[in-house]
C-alpha positions in Angstrom: -3.5 2.5 -4.7 -5.3 6.2 -5.0 -3.7 8.1 -2.3 -5.8 10.9 -1.0 -4.3 11.4 2.6 -1.0 11.3 3.5 0.1 12.5 6.4 3.2 12.7 9.0 2.2 11.7 12.5 5.4 11.0 14.3 9.6 10.4 14.6 9.2 7.6 17.2 12.8 6.7 19.3 10.8 3.6 20.7 8.3 1.2 21.0 6.2 3.2 23.9 5.8 6.0 20.8 4.8 3.6 18.1 0.8 3.7 17.2 -1.3 1.6 19.0 -4.3 1.4 16.1 -3.0 -1.9 15.1 -2.9 -0.6 11.6 -0.6 -2.5 8.9 2.5 -1.2 8.8 5.2 -1.2 5.6 8.7 -0.4 6.7 11.3 1.1 4.5 15.1 0.4 5.4 18.4 1.6 3.2 21.5 3.4 3.6 21.3 7.2 4.2 20.8 8.9 1.2 19.9 5.6 -0.9 16.2 7.6 -1.5 14.0 6.4 0.8 12.2 9.9 1.1 12.1 10.4 -2.8 10.5 6.8 -3.1 7.9 8.0 -0.1 7.3 11.2 -1.4 6.5 9.5 -5.3 4.3 7.0 -3.7 2.1 9.2 -2.2 2.3 11.9 -5.1 3.6 14.8 -2.5 6.9 16.9 -2.9 8.2 16.9 0.3 5.9 15.5 3.3 9.0 12.9 3.5 11.9 15.1 3.9 15.8 14.3 4.4 17.9 15.3 7.0 20.0 17.9 6.6 22.9 16.2 8.1 22.2 12.1 6.6 22.5 9.3 9.2 22.0 11.4 12.1 18.4 11.0 13.0 17.8 7.8 14.5 14.3 8.0 14.5 11.3 5.4 13.2 9.2 8.6 10.9 5.7 7.4 10.9 3.7 8.6 7.6 -0.2 7.5 7.7 -1.9 6.9 4.5 -5.2 7.4 3.6 -6.1 6.5 7.5 -5.5 2.8 6.6 -1.7 2.0 6.6 1.6 3.3 7.9 4.7 4.1 5.8 7.6 3.6 8.7 10.7 4.7 7.5 13.7 3.7 9.3 17.1 5.6 10.0 19.3 5.4 7.6 22.0 3.5 8.1 25.6 3.0 6.4 26.9 6.7 7.4 30.5 6.7 8.0 30.1 10.0 10.7 28.0 8.0 12.6 29.4 6.8 16.0 29.9 3.5 16.9 27.2 3.8 19.5 24.6 5.5 17.7 25.2 2.3 15.3 24.6 0.4 18.2 21.3 2.2 19.4 19.8 1.8 16.0 20.7 -1.9 15.6 19.1 -2.4 18.7 16.1 -0.3 18.0 15.7 -2.2 14.6 16.3 -5.5 15.1 13.6 -5.2 18.3 11.3 -3.6 16.1 11.6 -6.3 13.6 11.2 -9.1 16.4 8.6 -8.0 17.9 6.0 -5.7 15.9 3.1 -7.4 15.2 1.6 -4.9 12.6 4.9 -5.1 10.4 3.3 -6.4 7.0 6.4 -5.9 4.7 9.7 -4.4 4.5 11.2 -2.6 1.4 14.9 -3.0 1.2 15.6 0.5 -0.4 19.1 -0.1 -2.2 20.9 1.8 -5.4 20.7 0.2 -8.8 23.6 2.0 -9.9 26.0 0.3 -7.5 26.3 -3.4 -5.7 24.8 -3.6 -2.8 26.9 -2.4 0.3 27.9 -4.7 3.4 25.1 -2.9 5.7 22.5 -3.6 3.0 23.6 -7.0 2.8 23.4 -7.1 6.8 19.8 -5.8 6.6 18.8 -8.7 3.9 20.1 -11.4 6.4 18.3 -9.5 9.3 15.0 -9.7 7.7 15.6 -12.7 6.2 16.4 -14.2 9.9 12.8 -12.9 11.0 11.3 -14.7 8.1 9.6 -11.4 7.3 7.7 -10.8 4.2 10.4 -8.5 2.0 10.9 -6.6 -1.0 14.0 -5.2 -2.5 13.5 -1.8 -4.3 16.5 -1.0 -6.3 15.9 3.1 -7.1 17.4 5.3 -9.4 16.8 3.4 -12.2 16.5 6.6 -14.1 20.4 7.3 -13.7 21.6 4.6 -16.0 20.6 3.8 -19.5 17.8 1.1 -19.9 19.7 -1.2 -21.6 21.8 -2.1 -18.3 19.3 -2.8 -15.9 19.1 -6.2 -16.7 23.0 -6.4 -15.6 22.7 -4.2 -12.8 19.9 -5.9 -11.5 21.1 -9.5 -11.8 24.4 -8.5 -9.9 22.2 -6.7 -7.0 20.2 -9.7 -6.7 23.5 -12.3 -7.0 24.9 -10.4 -4.5 22.3 -9.8 -1.8 21.2 -13.5 -2.1 17.8 -12.6 -3.7 16.1 -16.1 -3.7 13.7 -16.8 -7.5 10.5 -16.4 -4.8 11.4 -13.0 -3.5 10.4 -9.9 -4.7 12.8 -7.2 -6.4 11.4 -4.1 -8.3 13.5 -1.7 -9.8 12.4 2.4 -9.4 12.9 5.5 -10.1 11.3 8.2 -8.0 12.1 10.5 -11.1 9.7 8.7 -13.6 7.8 6.7 -11.4 9.1 3.2 -12.8 7.9 0.6 -10.4 5.3 3.0 -8.5 2.4 0.7 -9.6 3.8 -2.8 -9.0 5.0 -1.3 -6.0 1.4 -0.3 -4.5 0.0 -3.5 -5.7 2.7 -5.4 -3.5 2.0 -3.5 -0.4 -2.0 -3.4 -0.6 -1.7 -7.0 -1.1 0.3 -7.9 1.8 -1.8 -5.1 4.4 -5.4 -6.5 3.2 -6.7 -9.2 6.1 -6.6 -11.8 3.4 -2.2 -11.1 2.9 -1.8 -14.5 4.1 -0.8 -16.0 0.7 2.4 -15.4 -0.9 2.3 -12.7 -3.8 5.8 -12.3 -4.5 6.1 -14.3 -7.1 3.9 -12.4 -9.2 6.0 -9.1 -8.6 8.7 -10.7 -9.5 7.7 -12.0 -12.8 6.2 -8.6 -13.5 9.3 -6.6 -12.8 11.3 -9.7 -15.0 8.6 -8.7 -18.1 9.6 -5.1 -17.6 13.8 -5.6 -17.4 13.1 -7.8 -20.6 12.1 -4.5 -22.8 
């Protein structure tokens, strides 16, 4: 996608604040400090439209970014931050679960994980949550540039095995620093957000990524 316009719309705290224009929504879920803001900025060719909170885990909002007036990137609040209280975690979980269960304009969820490390318990819970609602899913493994390319296959295999990624699930290795995976990810997003997006396109994306890691 050629991004010509990107703008922050709202930090929503509930369904009554979600946009009502029925545009497709692509949600990003991941633990605090996993690199969701950097991923968004790389995808839209902007340096700081999506900003990292000065207090990770404290911002319990759905941040909506409108892209080309065609679709929204919806940044979930980061999970797994140690200083977040049980009450805050419960509120976050309730808001996200309701969104997953009821949001008709949700077309794809990007589960953002750190390729350098095994998935956390919270990553696994979110993966299972998404699977429970039978929603289109792509695991996006960030920070690929932080490890040698020769070790990518090992890390990808471990991530897939521990999350429970199936052969038909999309998985993209990504780097906000060098742009790795950007085109593949936009291709998947566009396929899922067009009117004829009923067909399953995940297999093609997995195949393309497997070719990449085999190099």
